[in-house]
C-alpha positions as CSV (number, residue, x, y, z in Angstrom):
1,X,0.0,0.0,0.0
2,X,1.4,3.4,-0.9
3,X,2.4,5.9,1.8
4,X,-0.3,8.5,0.8
5,X,-3.1,5.9,0.8
6,X,-2.0,4.6,4.2
7,X,-1.8,8.2,5.5
8,X,-5.4,8.9,4.3
9,X,-6.7,5.7,5.9
10,X,-5.2,6.5,9.3
11,X,-6.5,10.0,9.3
12,X,-10.0,8.8,8.5
13,X,-10.0,6.5,11.5
14,X,-8.7,9.4,13.7
15,X,-11.6,11.6,12.7
16,X,-14.2,8.9,13.6
17,X,-12.3,8.2,16.9
18,X,-12.2,12.0,17.7
19,X,-16.0,12.2,17.1
20,X,-16.7,9.2,19.3
21,X,-14.5,10.7,22.1
22,X,-16.1,14.1,21.9
23,X,-19.6,12.6,21.7
24,X,-19.0,10.4,24.7
25,X,-17.6,13.3,26.8
26,X,-20.4,15.6,26.0
27,X,-23.0,12.9,26.5
28,X,-21.5,12.0,29.9
29,X,-21.5,15.6,31.0
30,X,-25.1,16.1,30.0
31,X,-26.0,12.8,31.6
32,X,-24.5,13.7,34.9
33,X,-26.3,17.1,34.8
34,X,-29.7,15.5,34.1
35,X,-29.2,12.3,36.1
36,X,-29.7,10.1,33.0
37,X,-26.1,9.1,32.3
38,X,-26.9,5.9,30.3
39,X,-29.3,7.6,28.0
40,X,-27.2,10.7,27.3
41,X,-24.0,8.7,27.0
42,X,-25.6,6.6,24.3
43,X,-27.0,9.7,22.5
44,X,-23.5,11.3,22.7
45,X,-21.8,8.3,21.2
46,X,-24.3,8.0,18.4
47,X,-24.0,11.7,17.5
48,X,-20.2,11.6,17.8
49,X,-20.1,8.6,15.5
50,X,-22.3,10.2,12.9
51,X,-20.3,13.4,12.9
52,X,-17.0,11.5,12.7
53,X,-18.1,9.5,9.8
54,X,-19.5,12.6,8.1
55,X,-16.3,14.5,8.5
56,X,-14.3,11.6,7.3
57,X,-16.5,11.2,4.2
58,X,-16.2,14.9,3.5
59,X,-12.4,14.8,3.6
60,X,-12.3,11.7,1.3
61,X,-14.5,13.4,-1.2
62,X,-12.4,16.5,-1.1
63,X,-9.3,14.4,-1.9
64,X,-10.8,12.9,-5.0
65,X,-9.6,14.2,-8.4
66,X,-11.7,17.1,-9.6
67,X,-13.2,17.0,-13.0
68,X,-11.7,19.2,-15.7
69,X,-13.1,22.7,-16.0
70,X,-15.8,23.3,-18.6
71,X,-14.6,24.9,-21.8
72,X,-15.7,28.5,-22.3
């Protein structure tokens, strides 16, 4: 596997992991504040996972080759 491809693959996993960590942290904080830790931790993880995957997909789409410009 080429270096660039491996680098992209690792950064995509990092974005998902970052989303999970942030979601879990925010969910735990809201859960402690409301007294429903299990519910809010689950919601935070789900939202963090969705955001991490979305950010990862956006960065992969950005890295794809752009089509040539239209002729004038």
